[in-house]
N, C-alpha and C positions, 0 to 999 in steps of 0.2 A: 424495602429494601435498602440494605446497606451501601452510606453512600461512592465504599470504595467497589464495589462493583459496578457500581454504573461508571466509572471511572475506567476500570478494566473493558468491559465492555466499549468504549470510548475505543480507545488505544487496539482493543483485538479488532475493530472498522476501521481502524489506520494501518496495521501490519495485513490486513485482506484484502483490502483496495491496493495496496503497495504491491502484494504478490502479482495483480494482475500483468503491469505492462512488462515486468521483467521475466517472467513465466513465457509470454506470448511472445518479447522479441527473440529470447532464448529457443524459445521451440520453433519459432519463426528463423533459427541462424544468422539472427543479426545482432550485429554490437547494440550494446546499448548502455546511457551512464550506470556506475553504480560506486557505492562509498568505494570499494576497489581500485578503482580507476584513478588514472593520475592527469588532474589533482582531483579529487573525491569528487562525485556528482557532476562533474562537467567530462572528463576524459570519457571514452569509451571501455566495455569490459567483455570479455567475449562471452558469447552465446552463453558456455557452457556454466559462467560465475553468474550469468543472469538466472539460469535454468537453478541454479542452487540456491542464490538468494532467493529469489522468489519462493521455491520451497520452503527456507528457514521462514521467510514471513507468513507464510499459509498456516506454520506447526503453530509459528507463534501466537497470529491470531486465533486459531481454534481454541487453545490451552485458555487465551484471554476470554473470549466470548462464550465457549461450552463447558471448561473446566473449572472456572471460577465462580463461585455461588449458585445459582438457580437461573440461570437464563433460561426466558419462555418467549418463545417465538410472539406471542399472544401479546404479550403485556406492550404494550406502547412505550413505557417509560425503557424498556428492554430492548426494545428493538431500534427507536429512536437514537437514543447512544450511539450505537457501531456505526449504523446509517450519519449520525455526525461526523463520527470520527472520518471514515468514509470518504464525506463530501469533503470536507477541510483538506483532506491530504489530498484528494484528486483536484480543487483547483489548484493549489499549491504546486500541483508536480505540472501542470498544465503553464500554467505562467513560467516556472521555471525550465520544464525541460521543453517551454514555447520559443523559447531564446535561440535554442539548440536546432530545435528542426523544423522553421519558421513556421507555428502555430502561435505566436501573440499576434504578428501583421500579417497574416493572410494577403495575397495578393504582391505581394513586394517582390 
């Protein structure tokens, strides 16, 4: 296994996981933070912007996981890399966006 393929799978997992909150928020018609908001990553972007950003992330994730190398869903190392990327971006997102939506200190 080429180590560059594993790096690609890792970042593919990051992009795939990042697609989820943007697509879901956008499809629900709700604004959400995006890199295009002011300030970036803190202000809110429209639901349409979030759907487009989420779709872009899904396409990049697809390319990085399924079009680079020979991804095998039965290979533990192949699956662990996108899973690790998805987990890390998910934890980062929970901490970062939790400060705006009350997720870091529930009950306050």
